[in-house]
N, C-alpha and C positions, 0 to 999 in steps of 0.2 A: 352617784355620788364620788367624787375624785380627792384622794387622796395624796399629798406632796411626801415622799418619802427618802430621807435624811438619815446616814448614819456618816458613825466616824470622824466628827470632826477634828476631834483630839486637841483641842484647846490647851493652851498653855506649853505644847510638844517644841522642845528645844533642841537645836541640833548645829553642831559648828560652833566660830566663836566670832563669826561676824554680828557687826552691830546695825540698828537703823541710825538715820540721823537722830534719833531721839535717842539714844542708848540703848535699845530693847535688842534681845535676840532675834535678828531678822527671820529667824526661821519660824520662830513662835508669831511674830508679824504677821509672816503669810500664813497661818494655820486661821489665825485669825480674819483676812480678809478673804479670803475660801469661805468660810461663814458665811461674812456677812453678805458675799455677792447671790453663796446660797438664798440666802432669807430674801434678798434680792427678787432672786428669780422666783422664791414661793408669792409674795407678797402682787408681781406681776401678775400672777394666775388664778391667785384667789381662789384655792382651791377647796373644801368642805373641810378638812382635818389634815392634821399634821403629823407624822409621827418621826423621831428620833431614836434611831433602833441601837444607843448606845454608844460608848467610850463620846460622851460631849466634852470631857477632859481629859487628858495626857496621866495623868495622876491624880489618887485619891485627896491631896492636899495640894490642888490647882493655884497658883500667883493668881497676887492678886489683880492684874493686869486680865486673866482669862475668865476672872470669875467676873470682872468689871464687863468683857464683851459678851460674854455671857448672857447678862443680866439686860444687859443693851438688847440685843439681838430678842432677848423673847419679848421684851418689852413692847419693841416694834410689830411682832405679830401678834401681841395680844392688843394691840391698840389698834391696827388696821385688817386684824379681823377676828373681830370679838364675841361673835359665834361659833367660830370655828376650832374644835378638841385641840390641843397640843400637847401630845402622848411621848413623854418619856421614860427609857429604860438605860439603867445602870447597865455598863458595859464590862470589862474585866479589868480594864485601866483603871477607872474611876468607883470599883467595889472596895470597901473599907474590910481592909485583911483582919484588923482586930477590935473586938468589941466598944474598945474607949476611945473607939476614932468615931465622930458622926460622920456623915454623909453631907454633903453639900448643898445637895438636891432639896433638900428641905427649903431651901431659899426661894426655888422657881415655884413651888408649889403653892407659894404663898402670891404668886405673880397670874395664877389659874392655870398654872400646869399640871395636867394629870400624868404623874411623877408612880413607877416601880424602880426601887432601889434592892431591896431586899426583897421580899415574896411576891410570888405572882399576881398580879392586881388584874380584875376583868372591870371593863368599865363598859358602862352603857349608855347609847347619845339614843332615846326614844326620837327626837326630833327629825335625827338622822336614819331612821334604822338599821343603828351599828352596833355594832359588840368589839371591843378591842380587848385581847387577851394577850395584856403586857409582862412579859416574864421578863426579871433583870437578872444577871450572871450568875450572882446568888443562890436562886433559885430552882438553877440546875442543877447546884449541888447536897438539896435537900433530899432526907431520903423520909419515907418512898418522894420520888421525886414527883410533882406536881402534876394530875392530869390533860393534857393540852389535847382538849376537845373542845368544840365550838360549842355554846348555850344560850339560853335566851334563846328569845321571839324574835328577834330583830334578825331580818334579812342577811343583811350586811356583817358576815364575822370575821375578822381580825385579828393573826396571831404573829405579834411580836416576840423576834429572841436574840439573842448575841452570841454567839458560837459558830464553831465549824460542823460543816456536814458531813456526812461519809462520801472517803471518796474525794475528797474538794481536792486536794494537793496531789491526791497520787505517790508515785514515788517519791519525785521531786517535791521538797519540804523547804526549799528556800524562799519560799514565801509564806509560811509557816508562823505566825505569829505564837508565840510559848503562853502560857497561860489561858487560854480559851476555851471555853466547855465544849466539850463533843455531843453533836448532837447526833441520835438515832434516824433511819428513815421514817421509825413510826413519829418523831417528834414533828416529822414537819409536813407527815403524808394524813392528816384528817382533811375533815370536809371544808377546809376553809376557804373563804372567797380568795383571799389575799393574806403570804405573809413574807414579812418584810423583814429581812435575817441584816446586820449587823456583824463587824469581825471580820471577813475579809476584805481589802482596800480594792479591789477591782468590780468592777460591777458585772453584773454575773445572773441568768435566768438559769439557778438550778433545776428547775423545774419548771411545769405551768403553773403558773400564779404564784412564785417562790420565788424569790429573789434577794440577792445583795445587792444595795444599792453602790457600795463601795465608797471610802473615804472622798474628799475635796482634794487633798493635797496627798503629795507623795510622804506618806508621813512615816514608813516602817522604815525597820535597820538597811534594809536592802531595795531603794528605790529603784534602782537598776532592772534587777528582775521584774518587781510592778512594772513597768516601763515596757518592756521587752513580750510579757504579758500578754497586756494590752494591745501591743502593735498584733499579735498572733490573734485577738479575738476583735481586729479590728475598729479598735476604741480609740479613740481622738482624745484624750486627757480624759479628763472628772467630771464628776456630777451630779446629778442628783436623779429622781427618778416620779413622775406622774403616774399616778395610779387610777386608772377609770374603773371602776368594779362592776358598774352599767354594761358598758362596754365588753367588760374581759379586755382590756386595754391598760400595757403597760411601755410608758414610754420615756426616752433619755431626756436628760437638761440638763446639757454640759456648761458649765462657769468656765469664766476668763481665769486662765492659770495667774496668779501672783507672778510662779517664777517657773522659766523653763529647767527643767531637768533633760540631760543629754547623756546618752551613753556612747560613750566615745572607742573607737576604736582597742583591743586589747593591744597593750606592748610585751613582746617576749625579752625579758629581761636577763634570761637566760644567762649570757655571756657580756654582758653590761655592766661595766666600771659605773659605780655612784654617780659621777659626776657625769657620763655620758646618757646614763640614766634620767637626772634632773634635766638637760638639755634637751632632749626628745619627749618630756614632760609638758615642759615650758613651749616648746613649740606646738604641742597639740592645744592647749591652752590657749595661746595665744590666734590659733588658726578656726576657732571661736569666734563670733562677729560679738564683739561683747566681751569677748575672754581677757 
């Protein structure tokens, strides 16, 4: 029983003013390319199920191009893997904040994607001996909070969540993203076969059988801290996870980065005039191949 675990594509993400050759925001294009490459990898592996653990979109009202990209990729998955369930939950970025805002996720339900965008949903797949409890961002703020326990006769019990696990950032919250749900140890501590997490953009094992897949590109406000954290964890770039429930294994699947992210040495500008600082910045950029 093999599951592809993807998280945080953030389609529609925009940053900086650089445009592509077709006039689109370059970083939005990059996010789309990263998701397409992840789907390419999933199709090559042909897993039994696919999970997207939140923040498919960067905003509640994504751009038309982001919607088209998501529809195209889910259509590819459904056509190539007709018997594999696709489970999608909403994260903090793509959850409506008001009752008059309709979630775009209903569009993917019509493609045969199993969607949880407001309340927790338990999806059972008897042919796979699999039960998935899909808990979107909004459900974690319900009172009382939904019970997060395995249920049903299925041998494989999987939980999907989008939020911040206890102690994730310690005292350094440079990588923390505002607006995420705070999870407790009990939330992820049940007798699950696997817990698929989204929200934290660095791939990470929280504890045995509990993993963050990480984002597919550097899409946080501080990509340099993200890059440094990946270096600390000896991770080479972004990717997704292939989970084998029978073997109890979790393996990283890297994707080719749409764009390099560089962490250049800091400059001490304390005693520099603006002209001198501009010169040093220009020299630092020009020293980068392709800069």
